[in-house]
C-alpha positions in Angstrom: -149.8 143.1 -40.4 -149.4 143.2 -44.4 -147.6 145.9 -45.7 -149.3 147.5 -48.7 -146.9 148.3 -51.8 -146.8 151.9 -52.9 -148.7 151.0 -56.4 -151.4 149.4 -54.2 -151.7 152.2 -51.6 -151.8 154.8 -54.6 -154.6 152.8 -56.4 -156.8 152.6 -53.2 -156.3 156.4 -52.7 -157.2 157.0 -56.2 -160.3 154.7 -56.0 -161.4 156.4 -52.7 -161.1 159.9 -54.5 -163.0 158.6 -57.3 -165.7 157.5 -55.0 -165.9 160.6 -53.1 -166.3 162.7 -56.3 -169.0 160.4 -57.5 -170.7 160.7 -54.4 -170.5 164.5 -54.4 -171.8 164.7 -57.8 -174.8 162.5 -57.0 -175.6 164.8 -53.8 -175.2 168.0 -56.0 -177.8 166.5 -58.7 -180.1 165.4 -55.9 -179.9 168.9 -54.4 -180.6 170.6 -57.4 -183.4 168.4 -58.4 -185.0 169.0 -54.9 -184.4 172.9 -54.9 -185.8 173.5 -58.5 -189.3 172.6 -57.9 -189.3 174.9 -54.7 -188.2 177.9 -56.5 
């Protein structure tokens, strides 16, 4: 198994967090868009 350097691991974690934040933002926008017409 190849050992990942600290900087590489940090970069991967940062990317994962950014992706998760982007997904959460999109889901929130979709939820608001769906909820508004119903109310």
